[in-house]
C-alpha positions as MATLAB code, in Angstrom:
seq = 'MTAQPFTEHFFHAQDDLRLYYRDYGDRNAPRLPLLCLPGLTRNSKDFHDIACRHASQRRVITVDYRGRGRSAYDRDPAHYDPVVYLGDLQQLLAVARIDRAVILGTSMGGLLAMGMSAAMPAVLAGVILNDVGPEVSEDGRQRIADAIGTDIRAAGFEDAAELWRRGYRGAYPQLDHEGWMKLARATFVADGNGVRLDYDLAIAVNLKAQSTQPLPDLWPLFRGLRKLPLLALRGALSDVLSAETFVRMKREHAGMIGVTLPDVGHVPMLDEPLAQAAIDDFLGGL';
ca = [
     112.710  110.181  121.115;
     109.259  108.437  121.189;
     108.111  104.537  121.248;
     106.801  103.314  118.838;
     103.403  102.502  118.836;
     104.143   98.364  118.539;
     105.779   95.462  118.934;
     108.031   94.440  116.664;
     107.110   90.104  116.214;
     108.684   87.246  114.046;
     107.446   83.768  113.807;
     107.790   80.698  110.778;
     105.545   79.843  108.693;
     105.062   75.354  108.612;
     107.835   75.585  105.900;
     110.366   77.454  107.635;
     109.801   81.006  106.081;
     110.293   83.620  108.821;
     107.124   86.448  108.616;
     106.945   89.888  110.464;
     104.235   90.945  111.888;
     103.506   94.286  114.043;
     101.420   94.119  117.710;
      99.219   97.436  118.499;
      97.502   97.721  121.722;
      97.072   95.662  124.879;
      96.497   91.912  123.667;
      94.208   91.915  126.866;
      91.533   94.278  125.367;
      88.598   92.878  125.618;
      86.967   94.185  122.875;
      88.071   91.614  119.810;
      91.197   92.023  117.894;
      91.663   93.479  114.482;
      93.722   91.810  112.028;
      94.977   94.077  109.413;
      95.784   92.163  106.114;
      97.023   94.376  103.008;
      96.562   93.883   99.951;
      98.645   92.195   96.859;
     102.153   93.982   96.787;
     101.243   96.021  100.511;
     102.933   95.670  103.467;
     102.323   95.685  107.563;
     102.789   99.761  107.294;
      99.684   99.921  105.240;
      97.498   99.930  108.515;
      99.699  102.429  111.089;
      97.455  104.737  111.325;
      94.081  102.791  111.655;
      96.340  100.395  114.052;
      96.766  103.720  115.788;
      93.125  104.544  116.060;
      92.315  101.562  117.709;
      94.514  100.749  119.535;
      93.936  102.100  122.396;
      90.591   99.645  122.980;
      91.642   96.451  120.926;
      94.226   94.400  119.980;
      95.685   95.642  116.790;
      97.742   93.270  114.287;
      99.411   94.219  110.920;
     100.955   90.990  109.018;
     103.957   91.060  106.566;
     102.739   88.099  104.045;
     106.190   85.961  102.143;
     107.781   88.285   99.849;
     107.314   91.696  101.333;
     107.622   94.383  103.624;
     110.249   92.552  106.504;
     109.575   89.124  106.161;
     111.131   86.424  104.498;
     111.440   86.317  100.754;
     110.245   82.576   99.799;
     113.654   80.892   96.896;
     109.503   78.868   95.552;
     107.576   81.507   93.951;
     104.662   78.980   93.371;
     104.714   79.673   97.200;
     102.857   82.841   96.433;
      99.695   81.644   96.414;
      96.196   82.451   98.330;
      96.234   78.640   99.818;
      99.793   78.786  101.342;
      98.751   82.866  102.757;
      95.474   80.976  105.254;
      98.203   78.848  105.804;
      99.803   81.300  106.760;
      97.522   83.008  108.474;
      95.847   80.270  110.089;
      99.716   79.885  112.103;
     100.219   83.734  112.781;
      96.909   82.928  114.746;
      97.902   80.574  116.388;
     101.159   82.223  117.788;
     100.005   85.781  118.824;
      97.150   83.050  120.836;
      94.337   84.849  118.328;
      91.092   82.486  118.466;
      88.709   85.269  117.353;
      88.812   88.727  115.630;
      87.436   90.707  112.928;
      89.206   91.368  110.078;
      90.576   94.357  107.533;
      90.924   92.742  103.867;
      92.459   95.193  101.647;
      91.970   94.029   97.847;
      93.633   90.519   98.349;
      93.636   90.527  102.122;
      89.651   90.652  101.222;
      90.003   87.851   98.957;
      91.956   86.174  101.961;
      89.509   87.479  104.322;
      87.231   84.953  102.615;
      89.011   82.061  102.463;
      89.354   82.169  105.867;
      85.451   81.667  105.729;
      86.057   78.246  104.343;
      89.478   77.270  105.866;
      88.571   78.723  109.415;
      85.198   79.672  109.861;
      85.348   79.983  113.822;
      88.541   82.742  113.544;
      85.568   85.571  111.967;
      84.150   87.666  113.998;
      83.752   90.605  111.578;
      84.798   91.531  108.418;
      85.626   94.665  106.529;
      86.392   94.410  102.826;
      88.184   96.865  101.538;
      87.612   97.276   97.548;
      87.100   93.896   96.864;
      84.575   91.452   96.321;
      84.117   87.674   94.117;
      83.778   89.615   91.182;
      86.739   91.178   89.973;
      86.505   93.891   86.597;
      89.113   92.555   84.268;
      90.882   96.086   83.464;
      91.335   96.463   87.241;
      92.928   92.990   87.499;
      95.107   93.523   84.106;
      96.407   96.663   85.420;
      97.317   94.990   87.554;
      98.985   91.722   86.353;
     100.706   94.285   84.175;
     102.499   96.258   86.872;
     103.535   93.812   88.995;
     107.022   92.961   89.375;
     108.677   95.748   87.739;
     111.463   96.191   89.078;
     110.761  100.526   90.146;
     113.668  102.281   91.714;
     114.299  105.676   92.089;
     116.698  107.788   94.102;
     114.707  109.255   97.085;
     111.443  109.035   98.181;
     110.710  112.002   97.636;
     111.286  111.124   93.776;
     109.214  107.443   94.533;
     106.244  109.862   95.255;
     106.191  112.090   92.368;
     106.556  108.396   90.310;
     103.807  107.167   92.123;
     102.007  110.317   91.703;
     102.273  110.731   87.771;
     101.443  107.088   87.860;
      98.586  106.589   89.941;
      97.212  110.368   89.793;
      94.243  109.049   89.087;
      93.245  107.124   91.256;
      94.055  109.411   94.111;
      92.615  113.202   92.775;
      92.691  114.770   96.199;
      96.134  113.422   97.415;
      98.272  116.219   98.866;
     101.905  116.676   98.448;
     101.945  115.195  102.106;
      99.340  112.065  101.003;
     102.011  111.168   98.489;
     105.050  110.666  100.767;
     103.144  108.629  102.515;
     102.170  106.735  100.698;
     105.462  106.081   98.974;
     107.000  105.964  101.864;
     104.537  102.800  103.254;
     105.900  101.058   99.178;
     109.401  102.111   99.066;
     112.511  100.501  101.462;
     115.646  102.386  101.233;
     118.731  100.486  100.256;
     121.965  101.400   99.156;
     121.836  103.406   95.958;
     118.881  104.784   96.989;
     115.115  103.387   97.100;
     113.008  100.422   95.306;
     109.788   98.526   96.106;
     109.698   96.591   99.675;
     108.144   93.287   98.004;
     110.009   90.198   95.958;
     109.306   90.681   91.992;
     108.483   87.487   91.985;
     105.264   87.495   93.530;
     104.242   88.424   89.726;
     105.694   84.622   88.068;
     102.371   83.262   89.180;
      99.937   86.038   88.767;
     100.928   86.765   85.471;
     100.455   83.578   84.562;
      96.826   83.154   85.898;
      96.405   86.967   84.430;
      95.429   84.895   80.790;
      93.076   82.581   83.311;
      89.842   83.102   84.164;
      89.513   83.486   87.370;
      87.189   81.220   89.719;
      84.308   81.749   91.431;
      84.333   83.186   94.155;
      80.921   84.159   95.197;
      80.128   80.551   97.324;
      83.686   82.007   99.439;
      81.429   85.132   99.637;
      78.172   83.572  100.862;
      80.148   81.978  104.250;
      80.896   85.908  105.301;
      76.839   85.158  105.151;
      76.607   84.918  109.005;
      79.341   87.657  109.801;
      78.549   91.943  110.635;
      80.304   92.951  107.483;
      81.457   96.962  106.534;
      82.333   96.884  102.799;
      84.327  100.354  101.588;
      84.686  100.948   97.954;
      86.510  103.890   95.801;
      83.647  105.274   93.294;
      87.170  105.186   90.713;
      87.817  102.001   91.531;
      88.590   99.606   88.745;
      88.883   96.841   90.505;
      85.241   96.645   92.397;
      82.349   97.314   90.327;
      79.152   98.857   91.077;
      77.391   96.206   89.423;
      79.503   93.623   92.124;
      78.932   95.419   95.135;
      75.016   96.237   94.245;
      75.177   92.035   94.015;
      77.298   91.993   97.003;
      74.310   93.496   98.989;
      72.204   91.841   97.416;
      73.826   88.321   98.907;
      74.009   89.356  102.126;
      71.542   91.459  103.024;
      72.870   92.533  106.574;
      76.216   93.891  104.783;
      76.474   98.056  104.717;
      78.334   99.566  102.069;
      79.921  102.861  101.416;
      81.491  104.130   98.447;
      83.717  106.669   99.037;
      84.218  109.517   96.494;
      87.410  110.684   94.732;
      89.113  107.381   95.502;
      90.279  103.890   93.223;
      92.364  101.072   94.464;
      92.678  101.016   96.352;
      91.225  103.211   99.310;
      94.185  104.625  102.160;
      91.201  104.459  105.033;
      92.121  107.618  106.227;
      89.811  109.499  104.263;
      86.904  110.674  106.981;
      84.033  108.467  105.613;
      86.089  105.224  105.310;
      86.980  106.250  109.232;
      83.953  107.041  110.342;
      82.070  103.792  108.622;
      84.530  101.546  109.953;
      85.013  103.238  113.593;
      81.258  102.326  113.808;
      81.458   98.785  112.727;
      83.738   98.423  115.808;
      82.213   99.968  117.545;
      79.611   97.650  117.688;
      82.440   94.395  118.238;
];
């Protein structure tokens, strides 16, 4: 049997909740480490391919937030909050002995990367934002709020892939069966009755409560990235990151490299050739 290309680790957050991360590559590699932060309901599995792609040159860490994947579920839904997540990431960096890193953040992970610019700016050596910016389109925000927390189950991964294809083919019009299976395996986990979503449904509590309130102004956090190398990816079909916001991001950060990926919505899976090339070029300078 081929050995898996990562080691698995658990650590304890400051409130003692047990959290999980994967560690790829050589921890003593000379290139800057890459820390991958998933989206709201996602987990470390989303970054397996991109981690393997870069692990020969640098250490890559992929994390399960509290309530996702193999991390423990929190008994208090109020702790499913960005401020708490930032504290968890600070603890992870300390445990993993990482002083400085490039951050790759998908969706909510990108918002956390922006938050890190205020909470722990010395850590950031560069940032990649995957289909997220300091403004979230209201249509996308409400779609996510409506969908999250629904207990979706299927008999197996094939059925889960078909469920996801029917629900999200508008975001991935070019995805083939293998792609839908890959997405299903990263989204669902097997249990005694088939497969279920791989996150605590209670993470919806805070989000739904806040979905009727305006989002805070996140542009100051984005401006915290101005002195850093920044790559921003946008799915051309995205309902979360608008083309107008993308243009403004470029105005606010003159050095930002902006790449729009055709025929994909929220969120790009980072296996698109244009995304891979952009990330390869960006990381090549760090």
